[in-house]
Steps between C-alpha positions, in 0.01 A plus 500: 500500500290232664745214456814471707813477285872485564668841502731405211314387189609432144452728203456288186567751221834330439323169442307644208707742296707820483794374710669271249399139451394285795405140413187338642713253693703782654179687580356197683826451690494868602140477616572183700805656664297804599221289653752277680649818649163610638355713220119483488420799274570505126432804282456477124305670218310400188746694287819330626601294200141552375377245753811281525573602859141425606504164321828394662368598842171324429677173428702544821223581750263210424570322831602802709190660655718688749618737229339835420539609138441860401471591134444825313289605203466781251830532315408275209280771344548862401524712812167680467268565793204352311679164473473457877145366479308213660486305173876524458558420867298182459692401188838579655430312822357203306833477315701524822277240670567264210874571501526443875257208504279644775130580535557811710805727482644587842582861418471697174668836466447772242838513329613863506202630300456861384476734799127586456412130548589525869224757554226327300204374701397277211835321512465416869136396447620260230768361731241451773291307248793265431514424873124440512529264202780313681739553212735666749531498879641851528634784288774754523699738286853529375607863466779719374415814700423568864186697409365194316560290811325753722196510269470120513545485878193722538281230339363256759539191280871546433691219671854588393725753333810386316758776475870539431675527835871458562804689626492700174124576520408651837204717400231242596618521862364852534128451434419166335612260773332697781175532302498129414561402861216723618263349243606138553632475144794268430821635349681283246850641446618438146832566320661459844851460361465778240515249212806340656699815569456443873624142468851647486593270210533766231776738402584732210586200282171310550304434181145373456340289227319669214164369628567618858312817600813622680644539153208625290294702752761721666340807342144374538463387138268206583332591832542736793870561550445477876462123461863469383760568770221692681561780252849560638786568262713186489829669590336691786349176627840331500646785703213480750555125538868563578395743775252248644738204501663576840153485660442132417472284815763232547413181315235663280508580130427838347167367370399369843590835655289683242203269565538528878487880465158467333372256762594752769265764354173516697202388295672268251302175459724309260801571280522324163857468372535313176734205454639329192638195679462306827805659661353849461162384631657346811719802562208742472282299737778495759472878538196445724724335761738796526470713812327837449748766394608750767369856484839640399512267201152602390606865526815434301290354215287815505813716491631323188158538336478869587842573354510288186150384409241748623594792271443290186199282587303613804270736315414258218286228656 
C-alpha cells in the first residue's frame, strides 16, 4: 500500500449494522477517539448499514486529510461472477464516493466475491480502469480463503489483501503473509478479536442482540460462518481464551494482547479491530505501544491453537 498508515486502524462494520444499534453520535465519538489515539486507517464497506457506515465516516473526515479510508464493494448484489463488471464497478464506486464525500476513493476492495472472481483477468482490467479514471487510488481484495489471497497477490495491480488473522486463525501465516511480503502487497488483518471472543469479555452466559451477527450467523445462515467468531465454536473459543489469559503482559488487556500478537506477525500492514465506543477505540489503539511478545509467548499461542482450534477450522479457509 502506497500510503503510510498507523499499524492499528479501525474497522467500521460496527458503525453501520449487524452489531446491535450504534447511534450516529456514538459513532462520531468512537471515530474521534480512534483518531486522537493515533489511528489513521479506517475500513468500511458499501454494505455496512447499506451505506450508513460510509455516510457517517464521510461526515467525519471532511477536514481530516491525514486519514486513509478503505471501502469495499460487491456484496449489495447477487454473488454471481458476471456481476463483477466494469459497469457495476463504476456504479458501486460512484455510490461510495457520494457516501464518503470524496472525488477519489483511497482504496476499494472486492468484498469476498465468488472464488472465480479472483482469477478473472477481466476483473483486474476493470479495476485498473477505475484507477485510470481516478475513481480510486488503489484496489485490493477481501478474502475468505488463503487460495483466494494467493491468486490476488499474483496480480501486479493488487495493493492489499484483507484476511481474517488472529490467534484463532493461523493459516494465513503459512503462505499468504510470506507471498504478500515478497510481492509488496499490504496485509489488512480483519476480525482480529474473533468477533470479540479474544476481548476476554464473554462467558457462557453472554447473550447477543437479535440483530447482532454473533447471534444469527453462528451457523453461517447469513454469510460465511468464518466471519463470526472466526468460525470457532463459542464454547471452544471460551476455553482457548482461558488458556491464553496467563500469557497477557502485565498492565495489558486481553484484547490488547490479541492485537499485539497480530502486530508481531511479519508482513502485517495494519490490523482493523472494530469498536462500538470511544473506550474500546482507545484501548485497541494502545496495543501498538505494547512491547513485542517474547518468542515463548508466541509459541504458547500456537500450542493452544494446535490443541483446541486447528482440528476444527484449519482446513476450512
